[in-house]
N, C-alpha and C positions, 0 to 999 in steps of 0.2 A: 920675597919672591924674586927668583932671576928670570929674565927671558932670552931664548935664543934661536937659532935657527940650525936645521940640518939640510943637507940636499942628499937622498936616499932613494932606493928602487921602490917604487910605488909596487903593492901588492893587491890592496883592495881597501874597502869600507866596508861595514859592516854595524848592522842594527840589531840590539836585542830587547826586545821589548819585557819588560819584567811586571812583578805584582804590583798591582796599585797605579797602573800607568806610567810607572817609572821606565824610563828609557834609557839605554846605555848605547852610545856611538863609539868604535874603535876605529883606527885607522892602522892597517898593516903595512909593514915597508920590510925590505930588505938591507942588511948589514954586513960587512964582512964578517965570515965565520972566524970561531976562535981555533979551528983546526983540532981541537981536544973532542970537544962533543958537539961540534957542528961541520957539517960539508957543503959546500955550494953556498946558499945565502943563509945569514943567521935570521930568523923570521920573527920579529918584535912588533907587537902590538902595543899602541898609546891610547888613552882614551882621550875623548873629545871634551873640553871645557862645556859646559851646559848652555852658556849664551852661544856658543860657536858650533854647537852639534849638528844641527842640520843642514848649514852652510858646508862642513866636512863632509858628511854624509853624500850630499847631492855634488860635490866637487868629484866624489870617486867617479862618477860616472863618467868623466869627461876624459878620465886618462887611461893610457894602456897599461897592459902587465908589464912591470919591468920599468917604466917610463921613468926618468930621473925627475922628482920632484921636490920643492922646499917645502917644509914644514916649520911652521914657527909655532913654540911652545913654550910654558911657563913651567919651570921647574919649582914647584912647591916642596918644604921641607916636609919629609915624611915619617915614620917611626924609626928608630934606629939609625938615624943620620943617614937614611935613605933618601935620595928624590923622589917625588913623583910626578911625571911629566903629564902636562895636561896640553892636548894640541888644540891652538887658536885659528889656525890658519893653512890651507895648503894650496901651492899653485905650483905649475910646470914650472921647471926650469928654462927650458929655451922656450922663447916668445913665440905667441902665434904668428906666422907669417901674413905680413900686411903687404897689400899692394902700394907701391908709392908712384905717381907721375913721375916720369923722370923728366926734367928739365928740357927744353926744346936748345940744343945745342946748333950754333950757327954752322951752315954746310960750308965745309972748306972748300970746296970745290967750285963753290960760286962766284963769279967774276964781278967784280966791284963795279957798281953801274957807272957808266961814262958821264962827265960834266955835260951840260946842254950846250948846244952852240948856239952863236946869237948871229 
């Protein structure tokens, strides 16, 4: 199994509650259209790994539509040599703005102190 990341436009997360308490979580993102069958964004859905499903679903509430996100996913080999992508983690590409205290710079216009007179 291979692991990869991609940066794409976030569209949403969705929960499907199936029969017998089975839940399915998917993340939807936009990719470049192929120009033949799609225009605008190519809308792609990726299932979430069972162990990360709740985290991925909750993370979807933090992103704005079309915000650039980084999705980490596993590519498991599927039938007919096709890969099956399972999302493991999703985060914003641009870090949250943090306020840092600027270090105190000496005042260049201050005069040096005169030596004490004896």
